[in-house]
CHARMM-style PDB file with segment names, atoms N, HN, CA, C and O in Angstrom:
ATOM      1  N   MET     1      16.556 -35.906 -20.881  1.00  0.00      PROA
ATOM      2  CA  MET     1      17.961 -36.517 -21.675  1.00  0.00      PROA
ATOM      3  C   MET     1      18.242 -35.410 -22.782  1.00  0.00      PROA
ATOM      4  O   MET     1      19.431 -35.480 -23.092  1.00  0.00      PROA
ATOM      5  N   ALA     2      17.537 -34.346 -23.539  1.00  0.00      PROA
ATOM      6  HN  ALA     2      16.571 -34.289 -23.287  1.00  0.00      PROA
ATOM      7  CA  ALA     2      17.781 -33.430 -24.718  1.00  0.00      PROA
ATOM      8  C   ALA     2      18.920 -32.583 -24.006  1.00  0.00      PROA
ATOM      9  O   ALA     2      19.988 -32.432 -24.598  1.00  0.00      PROA
ATOM     10  N   ASN     3      18.725 -32.043 -22.790  1.00  0.00      PROA
ATOM     11  HN  ASN     3      17.857 -32.165 -22.309  1.00  0.00      PROA
ATOM     12  CA  ASN     3      19.676 -31.321 -22.174  1.00  0.00      PROA
ATOM     13  C   ASN     3      21.246 -31.262 -22.004  1.00  0.00      PROA
ATOM     14  O   ASN     3      22.078 -30.501 -22.495  1.00  0.00      PROA
ATOM     15  N   PRO     4      21.348 -32.210 -21.233  1.00  0.00      PROA
ATOM     16  CA  PRO     4      23.073 -32.270 -21.345  1.00  0.00      PROA
ATOM     17  C   PRO     4      23.698 -32.625 -22.585  1.00  0.00      PROA
ATOM     18  O   PRO     4      24.898 -32.460 -22.804  1.00  0.00      PROA
ATOM     19  N   LEU     5      22.826 -33.142 -23.444  1.00  0.00      PROA
ATOM     20  HN  LEU     5      21.851 -33.275 -23.266  1.00  0.00      PROA
ATOM     21  CA  LEU     5      23.489 -33.632 -24.697  1.00  0.00      PROA
ATOM     22  C   LEU     5      23.654 -32.240 -25.673  1.00  0.00      PROA
ATOM     23  O   LEU     5      24.596 -32.055 -26.443  1.00  0.00      PROA
ATOM     24  N   SER     6      22.483 -31.283 -25.449  1.00  0.00      PROA
ATOM     25  HN  SER     6      21.718 -31.434 -24.823  1.00  0.00      PROA
ATOM     26  CA  SER     6      22.712 -30.024 -26.158  1.00  0.00      PROA
ATOM     27  C   SER     6      23.747 -29.087 -25.584  1.00  0.00      PROA
ATOM     28  O   SER     6      24.344 -28.348 -26.367  1.00  0.00      PROA
ATOM     29  N   ILE     7      23.991 -29.050 -24.423  1.00  0.00      PROA
ATOM     30  HN  ILE     7      23.506 -29.650 -23.787  1.00  0.00      PROA
ATOM     31  CA  ILE     7      25.056 -28.458 -23.424  1.00  0.00      PROA
ATOM     32  C   ILE     7      26.389 -28.843 -24.197  1.00  0.00      PROA
ATOM     33  O   ILE     7      27.129 -27.943 -24.595  1.00  0.00      PROA
ATOM     34  N   SER     8      26.658 -30.013 -24.383  1.00  0.00      PROA
ATOM     35  HN  SER     8      26.057 -30.744 -24.060  1.00  0.00      PROA
ATOM     36  CA  SER     8      27.703 -30.658 -24.671  1.00  0.00      PROA
ATOM     37  C   SER     8      27.967 -30.002 -26.135  1.00  0.00      PROA
ATOM     38  O   SER     8      29.015 -29.396 -26.357  1.00  0.00      PROA
ATOM     39  N   ILE     9      26.966 -30.158 -27.110  1.00  0.00      PROA
ATOM     40  HN  ILE     9      26.115 -30.651 -26.929  1.00  0.00      PROA
ATOM     41  CA  ILE     9      27.017 -29.995 -28.576  1.00  0.00      PROA
ATOM     42  C   ILE     9      27.266 -28.100 -28.515  1.00  0.00      PROA
ATOM     43  O   ILE     9      27.747 -27.501 -29.477  1.00  0.00      PROA
ATOM     44  N   ILE    10      26.902 -27.496 -27.413  1.00  0.00      PROA
ATOM     45  HN  ILE    10      26.511 -27.983 -26.631  1.00  0.00      PROA
ATOM     46  CA  ILE    10      27.217 -26.193 -27.732  1.00  0.00      PROA
ATOM     47  C   ILE    10      28.714 -26.010 -27.367  1.00  0.00      PROA
ATOM     48  O   ILE    10      29.400 -25.255 -28.056  1.00  0.00      PROA
ATOM     49  N   ARG    11      29.175 -26.582 -26.453  1.00  0.00      PROA
ATOM     50  HN  ARG    11      28.618 -27.195 -25.893  1.00  0.00      PROA
ATOM     51  CA  ARG    11      30.375 -26.515 -25.507  1.00  0.00      PROA
ATOM     52  C   ARG    11      31.776 -26.829 -26.658  1.00  0.00      PROA
ATOM     53  O   ARG    11      32.888 -26.303 -26.634  1.00  0.00      PROA
ATOM     54  N   VAL    12      31.340 -27.669 -27.434  1.00  0.00      PROA
ATOM     55  HN  VAL    12      30.436 -28.097 -27.454  1.00  0.00      PROA
ATOM     56  CA  VAL    12      32.423 -28.223 -28.121  1.00  0.00      PROA
ATOM     57  C   VAL    12      33.189 -27.547 -28.879  1.00  0.00      PROA
ATOM     58  O   VAL    12      34.373 -27.874 -28.956  1.00  0.00      PROA
ATOM     59  N   PRO    13      32.614 -26.279 -29.728  1.00  0.00      PROA
ATOM     60  CA  PRO    13      33.504 -25.793 -30.961  1.00  0.00      PROA
ATOM     61  C   PRO    13      34.462 -24.860 -29.951  1.00  0.00      PROA
ATOM     62  O   PRO    13      35.535 -24.509 -30.441  1.00  0.00      PROA
ATOM     63  N   VAL    14      34.178 -24.447 -28.647  1.00  0.00      PROA
ATOM     64  HN  VAL    14      33.306 -24.732 -28.249  1.00  0.00      PROA
ATOM     65  CA  VAL    14      34.770 -23.187 -28.153  1.00  0.00      PROA
ATOM     66  C   VAL    14      36.216 -23.195 -27.863  1.00  0.00      PROA
ATOM     67  O   VAL    14      37.002 -22.253 -27.960  1.00  0.00      PROA
ATOM     68  N   PRO    15      36.507 -24.764 -27.382  1.00  0.00      PROA
ATOM     69  CA  PRO    15      37.834 -24.901 -27.141  1.00  0.00      PROA
ATOM     70  C   PRO    15      38.658 -25.156 -28.525  1.00  0.00      PROA
ATOM     71  O   PRO    15      39.861 -24.951 -28.690  1.00  0.00      PROA
ATOM     72  N   ASN    16      37.676 -25.679 -29.529  1.00  0.00      PROA
ATOM     73  HN  ASN    16      36.699 -25.846 -29.395  1.00  0.00      PROA
ATOM     74  CA  ASN    16      38.143 -25.833 -30.781  1.00  0.00      PROA
ATOM     75  C   ASN    16      38.752 -24.673 -31.287  1.00  0.00      PROA
ATOM     76  O   ASN    16      39.953 -24.737 -31.552  1.00  0.00      PROA
ATOM     77  N   ASN    17      37.851 -23.122 -31.558  1.00  0.00      PROA
ATOM     78  HN  ASN    17      36.876 -23.069 -31.343  1.00  0.00      PROA
ATOM     79  CA  ASN    17      38.324 -21.996 -31.847  1.00  0.00      PROA
ATOM     80  C   ASN    17      39.677 -21.514 -31.021  1.00  0.00      PROA
ATOM     81  O   ASN    17      40.477 -20.683 -31.450  1.00  0.00      PROA
ATOM     82  N   GLN    18      39.751 -22.038 -30.052  1.00  0.00      PROA
ATOM     83  HN  GLN    18      39.102 -22.714 -29.703  1.00  0.00      PROA
ATOM     84  CA  GLN    18      40.759 -21.234 -29.195  1.00  0.00      PROA
ATOM     85  C   GLN    18      42.298 -21.917 -29.799  1.00  0.00      PROA
ATOM     86  O   GLN    18      43.357 -21.317 -29.986  1.00  0.00      PROA
ATOM     87  N   SER    19      42.034 -23.129 -29.979  1.00  0.00      PROA
ATOM     88  HN  SER    19      41.174 -23.617 -29.827  1.00  0.00      PROA
ATOM     89  CA  SER    19      43.386 -23.935 -30.078  1.00  0.00      PROA
ATOM     90  C   SER    19      43.510 -23.508 -31.524  1.00  0.00      PROA
ATOM     91  O   SER    19      44.696 -23.315 -31.792  1.00  0.00      PROA
ATOM     92  N   TRP    20      42.647 -23.276 -32.620  1.00  0.00      PROA
ATOM     93  HN  TRP    20      41.684 -23.433 -32.402  1.00  0.00      PROA
ATOM     94  CA  TRP    20      42.754 -23.001 -33.905  1.00  0.00      PROA
ATOM     95  C   TRP    20      43.566 -21.283 -33.706  1.00  0.00      PROA
ATOM     96  O   TRP    20      44.680 -21.063 -34.183  1.00  0.00      PROA
ATOM     97  N   HSD    21      42.934 -20.438 -33.094  1.00  0.00      PROA
ATOM     98  HN  HSD    21      42.029 -20.616 -32.707  1.00  0.00      PROA
ATOM     99  CA  HSD    21      43.478 -19.066 -32.876  1.00  0.00      PROA
ATOM    100  C   HSD    21      45.069 -19.301 -32.609  1.00  0.00      PROA
ATOM    101  O   HSD    21      45.808 -18.500 -33.181  1.00  0.00      PROA
ATOM    102  N   LEU    22      45.708 -20.346 -31.775  1.00  0.00      PROA
ATOM    103  HN  LEU    22      45.108 -20.997 -31.310  1.00  0.00      PROA
ATOM    104  CA  LEU    22      46.939 -20.090 -31.171  1.00  0.00      PROA
ATOM    105  C   LEU    22      47.526 -20.578 -32.322  1.00  0.00      PROA
ATOM    106  O   LEU    22      48.200 -19.689 -32.843  1.00  0.00      PROA
ATOM    107  N   SER    23      47.561 -21.773 -33.032  1.00  0.00      PROA
ATOM    108  HN  SER    23      47.014 -22.496 -32.609  1.00  0.00      PROA
ATOM    109  CA  SER    23      47.899 -22.036 -34.249  1.00  0.00      PROA
ATOM    110  C   SER    23      48.293 -20.856 -35.257  1.00  0.00      PROA
ATOM    111  O   SER    23      49.425 -20.652 -35.695  1.00  0.00      PROA
ATOM    112  N   GLY    24      47.447 -20.317 -35.462  1.00  0.00      PROA
ATOM    113  HN  GLY    24      46.527 -20.483 -35.105  1.00  0.00      PROA
ATOM    114  CA  GLY    24      47.189 -18.916 -36.346  1.00  0.00      PROA
ATOM    115  C   GLY    24      46.631 -19.015 -37.386  1.00  0.00      PROA
ATOM    116  O   GLY    24      46.927 -18.143 -38.202  1.00  0.00      PROA
ATOM    117  N   LYS    25      45.673 -20.007 -37.799  1.00  0.00      PROA
ATOM    118  HN  LYS    25      45.433 -20.716 -37.136  1.00  0.00      PROA
ATOM    119  CA  LYS    25      44.935 -20.282 -39.082  1.00  0.00      PROA
ATOM    120  C   LYS    25      43.561 -19.719 -38.345  1.00  0.00      PROA
ATOM    121  O   LYS    25      42.739 -20.417 -37.751  1.00  0.00      PROA
ATOM    122  N   LYS    26      43.521 -18.389 -38.517  1.00  0.00      PROA
ATOM    123  HN  LYS    26      44.189 -17.822 -38.999  1.00  0.00      PROA
ATOM    124  CA  LYS    26      42.009 -17.731 -37.862  1.00  0.00      PROA
ATOM    125  C   LYS    26      41.221 -17.438 -38.641  1.00  0.00      PROA
ATOM    126  O   LYS    26      40.295 -16.832 -38.103  1.00  0.00      PROA
ATOM    127  N   ARG    27      41.082 -17.581 -39.866  1.00  0.00      PROA
ATOM    128  HN  ARG    27      41.834 -18.074 -40.304  1.00  0.00      PROA
ATOM    129  CA  ARG    27      39.878 -17.193 -40.785  1.00  0.00      PROA
ATOM    130  C   ARG    27      38.941 -18.580 -41.151  1.00  0.00      PROA
ATOM    131  O   ARG    27      37.720 -18.699 -41.051  1.00  0.00      PROA
ATOM    132  N   LYS    28      40.057 -19.692 -41.660  1.00  0.00      PROA
ATOM    133  HN  LYS    28      41.049 -19.595 -41.742  1.00  0.00      PROA
ATOM    134  CA  LYS    28      39.275 -20.836 -41.863  1.00  0.00      PROA
ATOM    135  C   LYS    28      38.620 -21.513 -40.532  1.00  0.00      PROA
ATOM    136  O   LYS    28      37.529 -22.080 -40.470  1.00  0.00      PROA
ATOM    137  N   SER    29      39.545 -21.313 -39.502  1.00  0.00      PROA
ATOM    138  HN  SER    29      40.431 -20.852 -39.552  1.00  0.00      PROA
ATOM    139  CA  SER    29      39.028 -22.120 -37.869  1.00  0.00      PROA
ATOM    140  C   SER    29      37.758 -21.364 -37.803  1.00  0.00      PROA
ATOM    141  O   SER    29      36.712 -22.011 -37.864  1.00  0.00      PROA
ATOM    142  N   SER    30      37.710 -19.906 -37.669  1.00  0.00      PROA
ATOM    143  HN  SER    30      38.560 -19.381 -37.619  1.00  0.00      PROA
ATOM    144  CA  SER    30      36.518 -18.972 -37.422  1.00  0.00      PROA
ATOM    145  C   SER    30      35.113 -19.106 -37.972  1.00  0.00      PROA
ATOM    146  O   SER    30      34.045 -18.917 -37.389  1.00  0.00      PROA
ATOM    147  N   ASN    31      35.411 -19.572 -39.558  1.00  0.00      PROA
ATOM    148  HN  ASN    31      36.279 -19.725 -40.031  1.00  0.00      PROA
ATOM    149  CA  ASN    31      34.592 -19.897 -40.296  1.00  0.00      PROA
ATOM    150  C   ASN    31      33.851 -20.994 -39.784  1.00  0.00      PROA
ATOM    151  O   ASN    31      32.698 -20.922 -39.359  1.00  0.00      PROA
ATOM    152  N   GLN    32      34.793 -22.355 -39.859  1.00  0.00      PROA
ATOM    153  HN  GLN    32      35.729 -22.414 -40.205  1.00  0.00      PROA
ATOM    154  CA  GLN    32      34.366 -23.544 -39.503  1.00  0.00      PROA
ATOM    155  C   GLN    32      33.432 -23.562 -37.953  1.00  0.00      PROA
ATOM    156  O   GLN    32      32.474 -24.312 -37.768  1.00  0.00      PROA
ATOM    157  N   CYS    33      33.820 -22.829 -37.202  1.00  0.00      PROA
ATOM    158  HN  CYS    33      34.598 -22.219 -37.353  1.00  0.00      PROA
ATOM    159  CA  CYS    33      33.288 -22.954 -35.677  1.00  0.00      PROA
ATOM    160  C   CYS    33      32.022 -21.937 -35.834  1.00  0.00      PROA
ATOM    161  O   CYS    33      31.044 -22.075 -35.099  1.00  0.00      PROA
ATOM    162  N   ASN    34      32.080 -20.909 -36.824  1.00  0.00      PROA
ATOM    163  HN  ASN    34      32.874 -20.797 -37.421  1.00  0.00      PROA
ATOM    164  CA  ASN    34      30.837 -20.301 -37.018  1.00  0.00      PROA
ATOM    165  C   ASN    34      29.779 -21.240 -37.350  1.00  0.00      PROA
ATOM    166  O   ASN    34      28.697 -21.387 -36.783  1.00  0.00      PROA
ATOM    167  N   GLN    35      30.332 -21.951 -38.517  1.00  0.00      PROA
ATOM    168  HN  GLN    35      31.212 -21.832 -38.978  1.00  0.00      PROA
ATOM    169  CA  GLN    35      29.505 -22.795 -39.102  1.00  0.00      PROA
ATOM    170  C   GLN    35      28.670 -23.686 -37.963  1.00  0.00      PROA
ATOM    171  O   GLN    35      27.464 -23.732 -37.718  1.00  0.00      PROA
ATOM    172  N   LEU    36      29.800 -24.367 -37.375  1.00  0.00      PROA
ATOM    173  HN  LEU    36      30.780 -24.329 -37.574  1.00  0.00      PROA
ATOM    174  CA  LEU    36      29.310 -25.245 -36.268  1.00  0.00      PROA
ATOM    175  C   LEU    36      28.082 -24.884 -35.254  1.00  0.00      PROA
ATOM    176  O   LEU    36      27.096 -25.532 -34.902  1.00  0.00      PROA
ATOM    177  N   ASN    37      28.559 -23.569 -34.929  1.00  0.00      PROA
ATOM    178  HN  ASN    37      29.360 -23.043 -35.214  1.00  0.00      PROA
ATOM    179  CA  ASN    37      27.686 -22.917 -33.845  1.00  0.00      PROA
ATOM    180  C   ASN    37      26.478 -22.828 -34.717  1.00  0.00      PROA
ATOM    181  O   ASN    37      25.476 -23.368 -34.248  1.00  0.00      PROA
ATOM    182  N   ALA    38      26.328 -22.122 -36.175  1.00  0.00      PROA
ATOM    183  HN  ALA    38      27.142 -21.683 -36.557  1.00  0.00      PROA
ATOM    184  CA  ALA    38      24.767 -22.205 -36.603  1.00  0.00      PROA
ATOM    185  C   ALA    38      24.253 -23.686 -36.440  1.00  0.00      PROA
ATOM    186  O   ALA    38      23.088 -23.862 -36.084  1.00  0.00      PROA
ATOM    187  N   LEU    39      24.877 -24.491 -36.628  1.00  0.00      PROA
ATOM    188  HN  LEU    39      25.823 -24.348 -36.917  1.00  0.00      PROA
ATOM    189  CA  LEU    39      24.156 -25.838 -37.204  1.00  0.00      PROA
ATOM    190  C   LEU    39      23.810 -26.142 -35.746  1.00  0.00      PROA
ATOM    191  O   LEU    39      22.603 -26.278 -35.546  1.00  0.00      PROA
ATOM    192  N   SER    40      24.329 -26.230 -35.060  1.00  0.00      PROA
ATOM    193  HN  SER    40      25.310 -26.119 -35.223  1.00  0.00      PROA
ATOM    194  CA  SER    40      24.469 -26.880 -33.475  1.00  0.00      PROA
ATOM    195  C   SER    40      23.116 -25.972 -33.007  1.00  0.00      PROA
ATOM    196  O   SER    40      22.129 -26.527 -32.526  1.00  0.00      PROA
ATOM    197  N   MET    41      23.182 -24.729 -33.178  1.00  0.00      PROA
ATOM    198  HN  MET    41      23.984 -24.278 -33.569  1.00  0.00      PROA
ATOM    199  CA  MET    41      21.674 -23.976 -32.848  1.00  0.00      PROA
ATOM    200  C   MET    41      20.215 -24.033 -33.595  1.00  0.00      PROA
ATOM    201  O   MET    41      19.077 -24.013 -33.128  1.00  0.00      PROA
ATOM    202  N   MET    42      20.603 -24.097 -34.666  1.00  0.00      PROA
ATOM    203  HN  MET    42      21.528 -24.114 -35.045  1.00  0.00      PROA
ATOM    204  CA  MET    42      19.724 -24.938 -35.388  1.00  0.00      PROA
ATOM    205  C   MET    42      18.993 -26.171 -35.056  1.00  0.00      PROA
ATOM    206  O   MET    42      17.783 -26.351 -34.919  1.00  0.00      PROA
ATOM    207  N   TYR    43      20.198 -27.154 -34.937  1.00  0.00      PROA
ATOM    208  HN  TYR    43      21.181 -27.008 -35.049  1.00  0.00      PROA
ATOM    209  CA  TYR    43      19.785 -28.618 -34.041  1.00  0.00      PROA
ATOM    210  C   TYR    43      19.091 -28.481 -32.964  1.00  0.00      PROA
ATOM    211  O   TYR    43      18.406 -29.450 -32.639  1.00  0.00      PROA
ATOM    212  N   LEU    44      19.067 -27.562 -32.316  1.00  0.00      PROA
ATOM    213  HN  LEU    44      19.624 -26.774 -32.580  1.00  0.00      PROA
ATOM    214  CA  LEU    44      19.105 -27.119 -30.841  1.00  0.00      PROA
ATOM    215  C   LEU    44      17.461 -26.751 -30.853  1.00  0.00      PROA
ATOM    216  O   LEU    44      16.658 -27.324 -30.116  1.00  0.00      PROA
ATOM    217  N   LEU    45      17.176 -25.931 -31.604  1.00  0.00      PROA
ATOM    218  HN  LEU    45      17.828 -25.466 -32.203  1.00  0.00      PROA
ATOM    219  CA  LEU    45      15.967 -24.972 -31.804  1.00  0.00      PROA
ATOM    220  C   LEU    45      15.091 -26.145 -32.774  1.00  0.00      PROA
ATOM    221  O   LEU    45      13.862 -26.099 -32.724  1.00  0.00      PROA
ATOM    222  N   HSD    46      15.467 -26.725 -33.262  1.00  0.00      PROA
ATOM    223  HN  HSD    46      16.465 -26.762 -33.303  1.00  0.00      PROA
ATOM    224  CA  HSD    46      14.631 -27.638 -34.164  1.00  0.00      PROA
ATOM    225  C   HSD    46      14.031 -28.992 -33.154  1.00  0.00      PROA
ATOM    226  O   HSD    46      12.947 -29.553 -33.310  1.00  0.00      PROA
ATOM    227  N   LYS    47      15.086 -29.316 -32.088  1.00  0.00      PROA
ATOM    228  HN  LYS    47      15.967 -28.860 -31.961  1.00  0.00      PROA
ATOM    229  CA  LYS    47      14.740 -30.125 -31.118  1.00  0.00      PROA
ATOM    230  C   LYS    47      13.589 -29.472 -30.151  1.00  0.00      PROA
ATOM    231  O   LYS    47      12.465 -29.888 -29.872  1.00  0.00      PROA
ATOM    232  N   ASN    48      14.212 -28.433 -29.792  1.00  0.00      PROA
ATOM    233  HN  ASN    48      15.125 -28.095 -30.018  1.00  0.00      PROA
ATOM    234  CA  ASN    48      13.290 -27.989 -28.589  1.00  0.00      PROA
ATOM    235  C   ASN    48      11.709 -27.488 -29.127  1.00  0.00      PROA
ATOM    236  O   ASN    48      10.715 -27.358 -28.413  1.00  0.00      PROA
ATOM    237  N   THR    49      11.792 -27.302 -30.311  1.00  0.00      PROA
ATOM    238  HN  THR    49      12.600 -27.408 -30.891  1.00  0.00      PROA
ATOM    239  CA  THR    49      10.536 -27.151 -31.071  1.00  0.00      PROA
ATOM    240  C   THR    49       9.615 -28.384 -31.099  1.00  0.00      PROA
ATOM    241  O   THR    49       8.433 -28.345 -30.756  1.00  0.00      PROA
ATOM    242  N   ALA    50      10.384 -29.693 -31.623  1.00  0.00      PROA
ATOM    243  HN  ALA    50      11.344 -29.724 -31.902  1.00  0.00      PROA
ATOM    244  CA  ALA    50       9.671 -30.561 -31.398  1.00  0.00      PROA
ATOM    245  C   ALA    50       9.338 -31.509 -30.044  1.00  0.00      PROA
ATOM    246  O   ALA    50       8.596 -32.491 -30.022  1.00  0.00      PROA
ATOM    247  N   TYR    51       9.965 -31.036 -29.119  1.00  0.00      PROA
ATOM    248  HN  TYR    51      10.568 -30.239 -29.137  1.00  0.00      PROA
ATOM    249  CA  TYR    51       9.837 -31.315 -27.680  1.00  0.00      PROA
ATOM    250  C   TYR    51       8.484 -30.731 -27.004  1.00  0.00      PROA
ATOM    251  O   TYR    51       7.637 -31.187 -26.237  1.00  0.00      PROA
ATOM    252  N   ARG    52       8.692 -29.536 -27.646  1.00  0.00      PROA
ATOM    253  HN  ARG    52       9.380 -29.165 -28.269  1.00  0.00      PROA
ATOM    254  CA  ARG    52       7.521 -28.765 -27.101  1.00  0.00      PROA
ATOM    255  C   ARG    52       6.151 -29.072 -27.895  1.00  0.00      PROA
ATOM    256  O   ARG    52       5.034 -28.849 -27.429  1.00  0.00      PROA
ATOM    257  N   ARG    53       6.350 -29.486 -28.861  1.00  0.00      PROA
ATOM    258  HN  ARG    53       7.257 -29.667 -29.239  1.00  0.00      PROA
ATOM    259  CA  ARG    53       5.112 -29.702 -29.613  1.00  0.00      PROA
ATOM    260  C   ARG    53       4.696 -31.384 -28.783  1.00  0.00      PROA
ATOM    261  O   ARG    53       3.613 -31.590 -28.235  1.00  0.00      PROA
ATOM    262  N   LEU    54       5.533 -32.147 -28.849  1.00  0.00      PROA
ATOM    263  HN  LEU    54       6.413 -31.979 -29.294  1.00  0.00      PROA
ATOM    264  CA  LEU    54       5.260 -33.397 -28.119  1.00  0.00      PROA
ATOM    265  C   LEU    54       4.527 -32.983 -26.623  1.00  0.00      PROA
ATOM    266  O   LEU    54       3.437 -33.437 -26.274  1.00  0.00      PROA
ATOM    267  N   ILE    55       5.335 -32.043 -25.826  1.00  0.00      PROA
ATOM    268  HN  ILE    55       6.220 -31.674 -26.110  1.00  0.00      PROA
ATOM    269  CA  ILE    55       4.567 -31.433 -24.670  1.00  0.00      PROA
ATOM    270  C   ILE    55       3.137 -31.205 -24.550  1.00  0.00      PROA
ATOM    271  O   ILE    55       2.257 -31.761 -23.893  1.00  0.00      PROA
ATOM    272  N   VAL    56       3.150 -30.253 -25.350  1.00  0.00      PROA
ATOM    273  HN  VAL    56       3.866 -29.802 -25.884  1.00  0.00      PROA
ATOM    274  CA  VAL    56       1.778 -29.205 -25.905  1.00  0.00      PROA
ATOM    275  C   VAL    56       0.785 -30.514 -26.470  1.00  0.00      PROA
ATOM    276  OT1 VAL    56      -0.318 -30.284 -26.964  1.00  0.00      PROA
TER     277      VAL     56
END
C-alpha cells in the first residue's frame, strides 16, 4: 500500500513546477518545489526505514 502513495507524492510537484515556470515566477516556485521534493523524500525515507524495520 505504501508504494503507490509514494509514487503519487513524488510525481505531484513536477507539473506544478512546470506551470510556475510558464507563469514567470521562477525563483519562488523553484524554492517551494525543492522544499516539497525534500520533504517528500524525507517522508519516503522515513516510511521505508520504518517498513524495513517491521519486516526485519
